[in-house]
C-alpha positions, 0 to 999 in steps of 0.5 A, spaced: 813 151 533 817 146 531 824 147 528 823 145 521 816 149 521 820 155 524 826 154 518 821 154 513 817 160 515 824 164 516 826 162 509 820 164 506 820 170 509 827 172 507 825 170 500 819 175 500 823 181 504 830 180 503 832 182 510 830 179 517 831 182 524 832 178 530 827 181 534 822 183 529 821 176 526 822 173 533 815 177 535 812 175 529 813 167 530 812 168 537 818 165 539 824 168 543 830 172 540 835 167 542 831 161 538 831 166 532 839 167 533 840 160 533 836 158 527 840 164 523 846 161 525 845 154 523 842 156 517 848 160 515 852 154 516 848 151 511 849 157 506 841 158 506 842 165 508 848 170 511 848 173 518 848 180 519 849 184 526 842 183 529 839 179 523 840 176 516 840 177 509 839 173 503 845 169 500 849 172 494 846 171 487 851 165 486 847 161 491 840 158 489 835 157 494 831 150 494 825 151 489 820 150 495 823 156 498 822 160 492 815 159 491 813 166 495 817 170 491 813 174 485 807 169 486 802 173 482 807 175 476 809 168 475 801 165 475 800 171 470 806 169 466 804 161 466 797 163 464 800 167 458 805 162 456 800 156 456 796 160 451 802 160 446 802 152 446 797 149 441 793 143 442 797 136 440 804 140 440 810 137 444 812 142 449 818 141 453 818 144 460 824 145 464 824 146 472 823 152 476 817 156 479 815 159 473 815 153 469 811 150 474 805 155 473 806 154 466 804 146 467 798 148 472 795 153 467 796 148 461 792 143 466 786 147 466 785 149 459 779 147 457 781 145 450 786 141 452 781 136 456 781 131 451 785 128 445 789 123 444 794 126 446 791 133 447 799 135 449 805 131 449 809 134 455 817 132 456 820 135 462 826 133 467 822 136 473 820 131 477 814 136 480 812 138 474 811 131 471 808 129 478 802 134 477 801 133 470 801 125 470 794 125 473 791 128 466 790 122 462 789 126 456 797 128 456 802 124 454 808 125 459 815 124 458 820 124 463 828 124 462 832 120 466 838 123 470 840 124 477 835 128 481 837 135 483 834 137 490 834 144 489 830 144 483 827 137 483 830 137 476 834 131 473 840 132 470 846 128 467 848 124 461 842 119 462 837 125 461 841 127 454 840 120 452 832 121 452 833 128 449 837 126 443 832 122 441 826 127 440 823 133 437 819 138 440 814 144 437 816 149 443 821 149 449 819 153 455 825 155 459 825 158 466 831 162 467 835 165 473 838 170 468 836 173 461 840 179 458 841 181 451 848 180 450 849 174 455 843 170 453 839 166 458 843 162 464 842 158 470 846 157 477 848 150 475 852 148 469 849 141 469 842 144 469 844 149 464 846 143 459 839 140 459 836 146 458 840 148 452 839 141 449 831 142 450 832 149 446 836 145 440 830 140 440 825 145 439 822 149 433 821 155 437 823 157 444 819 161 449 822 164 456 818 165 462 821 170 466 819 175 471 822 182 470 827 181 476 831 176 471 832 181 466 838 184 464 841 179 469 847 174 469 848 168 472 854 163 472 851 157 467 850 159 460 844 156 456 843 159 450 844 166 446 838 171 445 838 169 438 835 162 440 829 165 444 823 167 439 818 169 445 819 172 452 813 172 457 814 177 463 811 182 467 809 189 466 814 191 471 819 190 465 822 197 463 820 200 457 828 200 455 829 193 457 823 191 453 825 195 447 832 192 447 830 185 447 825 187 441 831 190 437 834 183 438 829 179 435 825 177 441 817 178 441 816 180 448 809 179 451 808 183 458 802 181 462 
């Protein structure tokens, strides 16, 4: 197994489990413990994980793993959320999609909706996420608008003033936000302030705002504020969300859909 393949496997296992033991993962990947120790040390130098005695743990909440290493986390929940959000979008609407693993599932669900197979356009999708634009661009019935900006490698999102220029000249029916944190008091948030600024502008240009977030994001806080909970019309999350958490969002005026 090459080093790149090992690193990919290690990071995916770490995202899934939260903690790895050197001896156990060495046996699982069929390499020596010395190799795994060296891999852990090198990944720790790049701030991809935190070394512990005998293993490694995920980095603190202030650090964001690249998108390609987060796809394994809560995959089934994100797929269900994506399908539910996709059905909140009506044919012919203009929808804004931020980047992220859950919004990527929304895009995939929109792509296979039978009632969106035709139209001119069946849907207008505005996104600053390169991976989402790439997946939807092959759908001729969709009009794809990509913002300008500088690509952020962690999330494949375009950020900066070039993106502002495009978003300032459009209006949307619905903005679908992927967030790293959503709290009744502190609102929606992301790790990166430039990414949060683009997401906030998408919200301002939309008639309604839908947050697509699995239950692990609820009641959490993150560094960069996107919008207050009063700006969120609908939250789509998974059934692991606690009844008390759901009630608090509903009392704040947010429609909550659990799937």
